[in-house]
C-alpha positions as CSV (number, residue, x, y, z in Angstrom):
1,X,35.7,62.4,-8.9
2,X,36.2,66.1,-9.8
3,X,33.6,68.8,-10.3
4,X,34.1,72.2,-11.9
5,X,32.1,75.4,-11.1
6,X,31.0,77.4,-14.2
7,X,32.4,80.9,-14.6
8,X,30.3,83.8,-15.8
9,X,31.3,85.4,-19.1
10,X,31.1,89.1,-19.6
11,X,30.8,90.1,-23.3
12,X,32.9,93.0,-24.7
13,X,33.0,94.9,-27.9
14,X,33.6,92.8,-30.9
15,X,34.5,89.2,-30.5
16,X,36.4,89.6,-27.2
17,X,35.3,88.1,-23.9
18,X,36.4,89.1,-20.4
19,X,36.5,86.9,-17.3
20,X,35.8,88.8,-14.0
21,X,38.0,86.6,-11.9
22,X,41.7,87.1,-11.9
23,X,42.5,83.9,-10.2
24,X,41.6,80.5,-11.4
25,X,38.6,78.8,-9.9
26,X,39.6,76.0,-7.6
27,X,38.3,72.5,-8.2
28,X,36.8,70.4,-5.5
29,X,38.0,66.8,-5.6
30,X,36.2,64.0,-3.7
31,X,37.7,60.7,-3.2
32,X,35.6,57.5,-3.6
33,X,37.0,54.3,-2.4
34,X,36.6,51.1,-4.4
35,X,35.0,49.2,-1.5
36,X,31.8,51.3,-1.7
37,X,31.7,50.9,-5.5
38,X,32.0,47.1,-5.1
39,X,29.2,47.0,-2.5
40,X,26.8,49.0,-4.7
41,X,27.5,46.8,-7.7
42,X,26.8,43.7,-5.6
43,X,23.5,45.2,-4.3
44,X,22.5,46.1,-7.9
45,X,23.3,42.5,-9.0
46,X,21.2,41.0,-6.2
47,X,18.3,43.2,-7.0
48,X,18.4,42.3,-10.6
49,X,18.5,38.6,-9.8
50,X,15.5,38.9,-7.5
51,X,13.5,40.7,-10.2
52,X,14.4,38.0,-12.8
53,X,13.3,35.2,-10.4
54,X,10.0,37.0,-9.8
55,X,9.3,37.4,-13.5
56,X,10.2,33.7,-14.2
57,X,7.9,32.6,-11.4
58,X,5.0,34.6,-12.8
59,X,5.5,33.1,-16.2
60,X,5.6,29.6,-14.8
61,X,2.5,30.2,-12.7
62,X,0.7,31.6,-15.8
63,X,1.6,28.5,-17.9
64,X,0.5,26.1,-15.2
65,X,-2.9,27.9,-14.8
66,X,-3.4,27.5,-18.6
67,X,-2.7,23.8,-18.4
68,X,-5.1,23.4,-15.5
69,X,-7.8,25.2,-17.4
70,X,-7.2,22.9,-20.4
71,X,-7.5,19.8,-18.1
72,X,-10.7,21.1,-16.6
73,X,-12.2,21.7,-20.0
74,X,-11.4,18.3,-21.3
75,X,-14.1,16.7,-23.5
76,X,-16.5,14.4,-21.6
77,X,-16.2,10.7,-22.2
78,X,-19.4,8.7,-22.6
79,X,-19.8,5.7,-20.3
80,X,-21.4,2.6,-21.9
81,X,-23.4,0.2,-19.8
82,X,-22.0,-3.3,-19.6
83,X,-24.1,-5.6,-21.8
84,X,-24.1,-9.4,-21.6
85,X,-25.5,-11.7,-24.2
86,X,-28.3,-13.9,-22.9
87,X,-27.4,-17.6,-22.5
88,X,-28.2,-20.1,-25.2
89,X,-31.5,-21.8,-24.8
90,X,-33.8,-18.8,-24.2
91,X,-37.3,-19.9,-25.1
92,X,-38.8,-18.5,-28.3
93,X,-42.5,-18.6,-29.1
94,X,-43.2,-19.8,-32.6
95,X,-44.6,-16.9,-34.7
96,X,-43.4,-14.2,-32.2
97,X,-40.3,-12.1,-32.0
98,X,-37.8,-13.4,-29.5
99,X,-37.1,-11.5,-26.3
100,X,-34.5,-8.7,-26.5
101,X,-31.3,-10.5,-25.5
102,X,-29.0,-7.5,-26.2
103,X,-30.4,-5.7,-23.1
104,X,-29.4,-8.4,-20.6
105,X,-27.6,-7.0,-17.6
106,X,-25.1,-9.0,-15.5
107,X,-26.2,-9.2,-11.9
108,X,-23.3,-10.2,-9.6
109,X,-23.8,-12.3,-6.5
110,X,-25.4,-10.4,-3.7
111,X,-26.4,-7.4,-5.8
112,X,-29.7,-5.9,-6.8
113,X,-31.1,-4.5,-10.1
114,X,-34.4,-2.8,-10.7
115,X,-36.5,-2.1,-13.8
116,X,-39.1,0.7,-13.4
117,X,-42.2,1.2,-15.6
118,X,-44.1,4.5,-14.9
119,X,-46.5,4.2,-17.8
120,X,-49.9,2.6,-16.8
121,X,-50.1,1.1,-20.3
122,X,-47.5,-1.5,-19.4
123,X,-49.7,-4.3,-18.0
124,X,-47.3,-7.3,-18.4
125,X,-43.5,-7.8,-18.3
126,X,-41.5,-10.9,-19.0
127,X,-38.5,-11.8,-16.8
128,X,-35.7,-14.0,-18.3
129,X,-32.8,-15.2,-16.1
130,X,-29.9,-17.3,-17.1
131,X,-26.3,-18.2,-16.4
132,X,-23.2,-19.6,-18.2
133,X,-24.0,-23.1,-16.8
134,X,-23.7,-22.3,-13.1
135,X,-26.5,-22.6,-10.6
136,X,-29.0,-19.7,-10.4
137,X,-30.5,-18.5,-7.2
138,X,-32.5,-15.2,-7.2
139,X,-35.4,-13.3,-5.6
140,X,-37.8,-11.5,-7.8
141,X,-40.2,-8.9,-6.4
142,X,-42.8,-6.6,-7.9
143,X,-43.0,-3.2,-6.1
144,X,-46.2,-1.3,-6.5
145,X,-46.1,1.8,-4.4
146,X,-44.2,2.3,-1.0
147,X,-44.0,-0.9,1.1
148,X,-46.3,-2.8,-1.2
149,X,-45.1,-6.0,-2.8
150,X,-48.1,-7.7,-4.5
151,X,-45.9,-10.4,-6.2
152,X,-42.7,-12.1,-5.2
153,X,-40.9,-15.4,-5.9
154,X,-37.8,-17.3,-5.1
155,X,-36.2,-19.1,-8.1
156,X,-33.5,-21.8,-8.0
157,X,-32.2,-23.5,-11.2
158,X,-29.4,-26.1,-11.2
159,X,-28.1,-25.1,-14.6
160,X,-29.1,-21.6,-15.8
161,X,-27.9,-22.2,-19.3
162,X,-29.6,-25.5,-19.9
163,X,-32.8,-24.4,-18.1
164,X,-33.2,-20.6,-18.2
165,X,-36.0,-19.1,-16.1
166,X,-38.8,-17.3,-18.0
167,X,-41.9,-15.9,-16.4
168,X,-44.6,-13.3,-17.0
169,X,-45.5,-10.9,-14.2
170,X,-48.7,-8.9,-14.3
171,X,-48.2,-5.1,-13.7
172,X,-51.6,-3.5,-13.8
173,X,-52.1,0.1,-12.6
174,X,-48.6,1.5,-12.9
175,X,-46.1,2.7,-12.0
176,X,-44.4,-0.6,-11.2
177,X,-40.9,-1.7,-10.5
178,X,-39.4,-5.2,-10.9
179,X,-36.5,-5.9,-8.6
180,X,-34.2,-8.9,-9.1
181,X,-31.7,-9.8,-6.4
182,X,-29.0,-12.4,-6.9
183,X,-28.8,-14.1,-3.6
184,X,-26.1,-16.5,-4.7
185,X,-22.4,-16.1,-4.0
186,X,-20.1,-13.8,-5.9
187,X,-18.9,-16.7,-8.0
188,X,-22.4,-17.2,-9.4
189,X,-23.4,-14.2,-11.5
190,X,-26.6,-14.2,-13.6
191,X,-27.8,-12.4,-16.7
192,X,-31.2,-10.7,-16.2
193,X,-33.5,-9.3,-18.9
194,X,-37.0,-7.7,-18.4
195,X,-39.0,-6.8,-21.5
196,X,-42.5,-5.3,-21.9
197,X,-43.0,-5.2,-25.7
198,X,-42.8,-8.9,-26.5
199,X,-44.5,-11.0,-23.8
200,X,-45.4,-14.7,-24.0
201,X,-49.1,-15.6,-23.7
202,X,-50.7,-18.8,-22.4
203,X,-52.1,-21.1,-25.0
204,X,-55.8,-22.0,-25.3
205,X,-54.9,-25.5,-24.1
206,X,-53.4,-24.2,-20.9
207,X,-56.5,-22.1,-20.3
208,X,-58.9,-24.9,-20.9
209,X,-57.1,-27.7,-19.1
210,X,-56.9,-26.1,-15.7
211,X,-57.5,-28.3,-12.7
212,X,-58.2,-27.3,-9.1
213,X,-55.6,-27.9,-6.4
214,X,-56.9,-27.6,-2.8
215,X,-54.9,-25.9,-0.1
216,X,-52.1,-28.2,1.1
217,X,-52.5,-30.6,-1.8
218,X,-50.2,-31.3,-4.7
219,X,-50.4,-32.6,-8.2
220,X,-47.8,-34.0,-10.5
221,X,-47.5,-33.8,-14.3
222,X,-45.1,-36.3,-16.1
223,X,-44.0,-35.5,-19.6
224,X,-42.7,-37.4,-22.6
225,X,-38.9,-37.1,-23.5
226,X,-39.9,-35.4,-26.7
227,X,-41.3,-32.4,-24.8
228,X,-38.6,-29.7,-24.8
229,X,-40.5,-27.1,-22.7
230,X,-43.7,-26.8,-20.6
231,X,-46.0,-23.9,-20.0
232,X,-47.7,-23.4,-16.7
233,X,-50.6,-21.1,-15.6
234,X,-51.6,-20.7,-11.9
235,X,-54.7,-18.7,-10.9
236,X,-57.2,-18.3,-8.1
237,X,-60.7,-16.8,-7.8
238,X,-59.3,-13.5,-6.4
239,X,-57.8,-14.9,-3.2
240,X,-54.0,-14.9,-2.5
241,X,-51.9,-17.5,-4.3
242,X,-49.1,-19.4,-2.5
243,X,-47.5,-22.2,-4.4
244,X,-44.3,-24.2,-4.9
245,X,-43.4,-25.5,-8.3
246,X,-40.7,-28.1,-8.8
247,X,-39.1,-29.7,-11.9
248,X,-38.0,-33.2,-11.1
249,X,-35.8,-35.5,-13.1
250,X,-35.4,-38.6,-11.2
251,X,-36.3,-39.4,-7.6
252,X,-36.0,-36.3,-5.4
253,X,-33.7,-34.6,-7.9
254,X,-34.9,-31.0,-8.2
255,X,-33.7,-29.3,-11.4
256,X,-35.7,-26.1,-10.9
257,X,-37.7,-24.8,-7.9
258,X,-40.1,-21.8,-7.8
259,X,-41.7,-20.5,-4.6
260,X,-44.5,-18.1,-5.5
261,X,-46.7,-15.6,-3.7
262,X,-49.3,-13.3,-5.3
263,X,-51.8,-11.2,-3.4
264,X,-54.6,-11.7,-6.0
265,X,-54.5,-14.8,-8.2
266,X,-57.1,-13.4,-10.6
267,X,-55.7,-10.0,-11.0
268,X,-52.1,-11.2,-11.1
269,X,-52.0,-14.8,-12.3
270,X,-48.6,-16.5,-12.7
271,X,-47.5,-17.8,-16.1
272,X,-44.1,-19.3,-16.8
273,X,-42.3,-21.5,-19.3
274,X,-40.1,-24.3,-18.0
275,X,-37.4,-26.0,-20.1
276,X,-37.5,-29.8,-19.8
277,X,-34.6,-31.3,-21.7
278,X,-33.9,-35.0,-21.5
279,X,-36.3,-37.7,-20.2
280,X,-38.0,-38.4,-17.0
281,X,-39.2,-34.9,-16.4
282,X,-42.0,-34.4,-13.9
283,X,-43.6,-31.1,-12.8
284,X,-44.9,-31.0,-9.3
285,X,-47.2,-28.2,-8.2
286,X,-47.9,-27.8,-4.4
287,X,-50.5,-25.4,-3.0
288,X,-48.8,-24.2,0.1
289,X,-51.8,-22.1,1.3
290,X,-54.3,-23.3,3.8
291,X,-57.4,-25.3,2.8
292,X,-59.5,-22.1,2.4
293,X,-57.3,-20.9,-0.5
294,X,-57.7,-23.3,-3.5
295,X,-56.1,-22.6,-6.9
296,X,-56.3,-23.8,-10.5
297,X,-53.2,-25.0,-12.4
298,X,-52.8,-25.7,-16.1
299,X,-49.6,-27.4,-17.1
300,X,-49.3,-28.4,-20.8
301,X,-46.4,-29.0,-23.3
302,X,-45.1,-25.8,-24.9
303,X,-42.7,-27.1,-27.5
304,X,-42.1,-30.6,-28.8
305,X,-39.0,-31.8,-30.5
306,X,-39.7,-33.3,-33.9
307,X,-36.3,-35.0,-34.1
308,X,-36.8,-37.3,-31.2
309,X,-35.6,-40.8,-32.1
310,X,-37.9,-43.6,-31.4
311,X,-35.2,-46.3,-31.1
312,X,-33.0,-47.0,-28.1
313,X,-29.8,-45.1,-27.8
314,X,-26.6,-46.7,-26.3
315,X,-25.8,-44.9,-23.1
316,X,-29.0,-42.9,-23.2
317,X,-31.5,-42.3,-20.4
318,X,-33.7,-45.2,-19.3
319,X,-37.2,-44.6,-17.8
320,X,-38.5,-47.3,-15.6
321,X,-42.3,-47.5,-15.4
322,X,-42.8,-44.9,-18.1
323,X,-45.9,-44.7,-20.2
324,X,-44.2,-44.4,-23.6
325,X,-45.7,-46.7,-26.2
326,X,-48.9,-47.5,-24.3
């Protein structure tokens, strides 16, 4: 590569110019080898490649951050509670609206569900339990304050679809919580429903036909095959109530068993409706409390089938020693 040194020009008269140097100015020539040129070109290429990679990485990082923001700001999805339709055969009181079956909750075996009522205006709740035809085994408790269980019961039903359980629990002086625990195995789920707006009430016949059962005594109530369901009212004079209620169909064949405890049988009486399909149904009420704690029981028919045939049916049930026709 050659470089030239500028030469000063001295102006003269007219258009003539004069150069002060008589000799020509020497040129300085520097030799540059091709190896250095190649090294510098390689360095420039590497630098350019690193810069390009850095820019590309920044663009990719920015796009990924935008995607993450979009994923974080995704619209929320509403979770719906699983609803189970109550089994067929839920008792309905004539002239009253049926219980809300759409709010039934599936309770798996070994799990617990609770219904809380904080308003003191709720003085009664109705509990309805059923299955798809499998056995039903559950614990029902009423929680009123910490470590206070004024009412609890153990319920067993051989067929929860044919004989669903329906009972009314008194809940005075709220807040109250109803706890239902399925103590059966995982293969035996149940459908539970607790309502407070439409509650069954005992009939005048159940209130007037109450009889006293002393502590440790029992009383049986046989029913005609035309009786589809039976209502039962258990009370005391303010003392604790301990009872065992059994629905028998045949000798020692328990179709439904209820073990009941109430701390005050007057303030919290027990009222339930028991389904009695078929013939040979007998309700047995046992006062499991000591002799100092008597109770009164009123067990009367709740609904009667009008289509009951009076003639014999081939292959039907036979009642030996029954009182039909007397």
